[in-house]
TORRO-931447 format. One line per field, with one value per residue: residue number from 1; residue in three letters; x, y, z of N, C-alpha, C, CB in turn. Coordinates in steps of 0.2 Angstrom, whole numbers, plus 5000, padded with zeros to 4 digits. Atoms other than C-alpha are relative to their C-alpha. Glycine has a CB too. Layout:
N
resi = c(NUM/...)
resn = c(ALA/...)
nu = c(X/...)
nv = c(Y/...)
nw = c(Z/...)
cau = c(X/...)
cav = c(Y/...)
caw = c(Z/...)
cu = c(X/...)
cv = c(Y/...)
cw = c(Z/...)
cbu = c(X/...)
cbv = c(Y/...)
cbw = c(Z/...)
//
This chain:
88
resi = c(1/2/3/4/5/6/7/8/9/10/11/12/13/14/15/16/17/18/19/20/21/22/23/24/25/26/27/28/29/30/31/32/33/34/35/36/37/38/39/40/41/42/43/44/45/46/47/48/49/50/51/52/53/54/55/56/57/58/59/60/61/62/63/64/65/66/67/68/69/70/71/72/73/74/75/76/77/78/79/80/81/82/83/84/85/86/87/88)
resn = c(UNK/UNK/UNK/UNK/UNK/UNK/UNK/UNK/UNK/UNK/UNK/UNK/UNK/UNK/UNK/UNK/UNK/UNK/UNK/UNK/UNK/UNK/UNK/UNK/UNK/UNK/UNK/UNK/UNK/UNK/UNK/UNK/UNK/UNK/UNK/UNK/UNK/UNK/UNK/UNK/UNK/UNK/UNK/UNK/UNK/UNK/UNK/UNK/UNK/UNK/UNK/UNK/UNK/UNK/UNK/UNK/UNK/UNK/UNK/UNK/UNK/UNK/UNK/UNK/UNK/UNK/UNK/UNK/UNK/UNK/UNK/UNK/UNK/UNK/UNK/UNK/UNK/UNK/UNK/UNK/UNK/UNK/UNK/UNK/UNK/UNK/UNK/UNK)
nu = c(5005/5003/5001/5007/5004/5000/5006/4999/5007/4999/5004/5001/4998/4998/4999/5005/5002/5002/4995/5000/5002/5007/5000/5003/4998/5004/4998/4995/4997/4996/4993/4998/5005/5003/4995/5001/5005/4998/4996/4993/4996/5001/4997/4993/4999/5002/4996/4996/5004/5002/4994/4998/5004/4999/4994/4999/4999/5005/4999/5000/5006/5006/5001/4997/5003/5003/4996/5004/4996/5003/4999/4996/5004/5002/5007/5004/4996/5003/4996/5001/4997/4999/5000/4999/5007/4999/5003/5003)
nv = c(4995/4999/4993/4998/4999/4992/4998/4994/4997/4994/4995/4993/4999/4993/4997/4997/5005/5006/5005/5004/5006/5000/5000/4995/4999/5005/5006/5003/5006/5004/5000/5007/5004/4996/4995/5000/4995/4993/4997/5001/4994/4999/5006/4999/4995/5003/5005/4998/4998/5006/5003/4996/5002/5007/5002/4997/4993/4995/4994/4994/4996/5004/5004/5006/5005/4998/4996/4997/4999/4998/5003/4995/4997/4993/4998/5002/5001/5004/5000/5007/5001/5007/5000/5007/5002/5004/5007/5002)
nw = c(4999/5006/5003/5000/5006/5002/5004/5004/5001/5004/4996/5003/5007/5001/5007/5004/5004/4996/5000/5006/4998/4997/4993/4997/4993/4996/5002/4996/5003/4995/5004/5002/5004/5005/5003/5008/5002/4999/5006/4999/4998/4992/4996/5001/4994/4994/4997/4994/4994/4998/4997/4994/4995/4999/4996/4994/5000/5000/5005/4996/5001/5001/4994/5000/5003/5006/5005/5006/5006/5006/5007/5004/5006/4999/5002/4995/4995/4995/4994/4997/4993/4998/4993/4997/4997/4995/5001/4993)
cau = c(5092/5079/5078/5063/5049/5049/5033/5035/5020/5018/5013/5013/5014/5023/5024/5013/5010/5002/5014/5019/5016/4999/5005/4994/4996/4991/4998/5008/5020/5028/5047/5050/5034/5028/5043/5040/5025/5034/5041/5059/5065/5058/5064/5082/5081/5073/5086/5099/5086/5079/5097/5100/5084/5086/5103/5100/5103/5093/5091/5095/5080/5068/5059/5067/5063/5057/5065/5056/5063/5058/5056/5068/5055/5055/5038/5030/5039/5032/5037/5038/5040/5049/5046/5050/5034/5035/5030/5018)
cav = c(4987/4990/5006/5017/5019/5036/5044/5057/5069/5083/5098/5113/5118/5134/5135/5142/5125/5108/5094/5084/5068/5073/5074/5085/5093/5079/5065/5053/5039/5025/5027/5008/5002/5016/5026/5020/5031/5047/5058/5053/5071/5073/5055/5060/5075/5065/5051/5061/5068/5050/5044/5058/5054/5035/5035/5047/5064/5080/5095/5111/5122/5108/5098/5082/5067/5078/5086/5098/5098/5104/5095/5103/5107/5126/5126/5117/5118/5104/5105/5088/5083/5067/5061/5046/5036/5027/5008/5005)
caw = c(5291/5278/5267/5271/5259/5249/5242/5228/5227/5214/5225/5213/5195/5190/5171/5158/5150/5156/5160/5144/5154/5161/5179/5190/5207/5220/5210/5221/5217/5228/5223/5223/5215/5204/5198/5180/5180/5184/5170/5167/5168/5186/5191/5185/5198/5211/5213/5223/5235/5237/5241/5253/5263/5262/5270/5284/5277/5277/5265/5273/5276/5274/5287/5292/5281/5266/5250/5238/5220/5203/5186/5174/5160/5159/5151/5165/5181/5192/5210/5219/5237/5242/5259/5270/5274/5290/5290/5305)
cu = c(4997/4999/4993/4997/5000/4994/5002/4993/5001/4995/4998/5002/5001/5000/4994/4996/4998/5006/4999/4998/4993/5000/4996/5001/4995/5002/5006/5003/5005/5007/5002/4995/4997/5004/5000/4995/5001/5004/5008/5004/5000/5003/5008/5002/4999/5005/5005/4996/4997/5006/5001/4995/5000/5006/5002/5001/4994/5002/4999/4994/4994/4998/5003/4996/4996/5005/4995/5005/4995/5002/5004/4997/4998/4993/4995/5004/4996/5004/4997/5003/5001/5000/5000/4993/5002/4995/4997/4996)
cv = c(5002/5008/5003/5001/5008/5001/5006/5003/5007/5005/5007/5000/5007/5003/5002/4994/4994/4995/4995/4992/4999/5000/5007/5001/4995/4993/4997/4993/4997/5000/4993/4997/5003/5005/5000/5004/5007/5002/4998/5006/5001/4994/5001/5005/4997/4995/5003/5002/4993/4997/5003/4998/4993/4999/5005/5008/5005/5006/5006/5004/4997/4996/4993/4994/5002/5004/5002/5001/5002/4996/5005/5003/5007/5002/4998/4998/4996/5000/4994/5000/4993/5000/4993/4998/4994/4993/4998/4994)
cw = c(4993/4998/5001/4994/4999/4996/4996/4998/4996/5004/4997/4993/4999/4993/4997/4996/5005/4999/4994/5002/5003/5007/5002/5007/5004/4998/5004/4997/5005/4996/4998/4995/4994/4996/4993/4998/5000/4994/5001/5002/5008/5004/5000/5006/5006/5003/5005/5006/5003/5004/5007/5006/5002/5005/5005/4999/5000/4995/5004/4999/4999/5006/4999/4996/4993/4996/4995/4995/4994/4994/4996/4994/5001/4998/5005/5006/5006/5006/5004/5007/5001/5007/5002/5003/5005/5000/5007/4999)
cbu = c(5004/4992/5002/5001/4993/5006/4994/5004/4997/4997/5004/5003/4995/5006/5003/5002/5004/4994/5000/5006/5006/4997/5007/4992/4998/4993/5002/4998/5005/4997/5005/5001/4995/4994/5007/4999/4993/5004/4999/5003/4998/4992/4999/5002/4996/4993/5004/5004/4994/4997/5006/4999/4992/5000/5006/5005/5004/4999/4994/5007/5002/5000/4992/5002/4995/4994/5005/4997/5004/5000/4993/5007/4994/5005/4998/4995/5003/4998/4998/5003/4995/5008/4993/5005/4996/4999/5004/4996)
cbv = c(5007/4998/5001/5007/4998/5002/5001/4999/5002/4999/5001/5006/4997/5002/4994/5005/4997/4997/4995/5000/4997/4994/5000/5000/5007/5001/5000/4999/5001/4993/5003/4996/4997/5004/4999/4993/4998/5001/5007/4997/5006/5000/4994/5003/5006/4996/4998/5006/5004/4995/5000/5008/5001/4996/5000/4997/5002/5003/5000/5004/5005/4996/4999/4997/4997/5005/4995/5006/4994/5007/4998/4997/4995/5004/4996/4994/5006/4993/5006/4994/5002/4998/5003/5000/4997/5003/4995/5006)
cbw = c(5002/5001/4993/5004/5001/4996/5004/4994/5006/4993/5006/5004/4995/5004/4997/4995/4994/4998/5006/4996/5005/4997/5003/4999/5003/5000/4992/5007/4994/5002/5004/5007/5004/5003/5003/4998/5004/5006/5000/4993/4996/5001/4996/4994/4999/4999/4994/4997/4998/4995/4995/4999/4997/4994/4995/5004/4993/5007/4994/4999/4995/4993/5000/5007/5004/5002/4997/5003/4999/4998/4997/4998/4999/4996/4993/4998/5003/4997/5005/4996/5006/4997/5003/5006/4994/5007/4997/5002)
//
């Protein structure tokens, strides 16, 4: 069985400062091929959510196949969505 593809998208910024990596709302990354472009702090938080989604789990209170999480930088709180991308 092949692992599903995961897309990470920056959906909102809540801090007073811009992202130190230059990420902006709407930026998307393929987890398998583009994760090196994503801020390491955000990627550190993303890993457990990606594993949960890839291996059949769900995040309580969130739509199936998605997980919303925040970057840990208190100056610029970037909100990301991880989602399973169906291969058709």
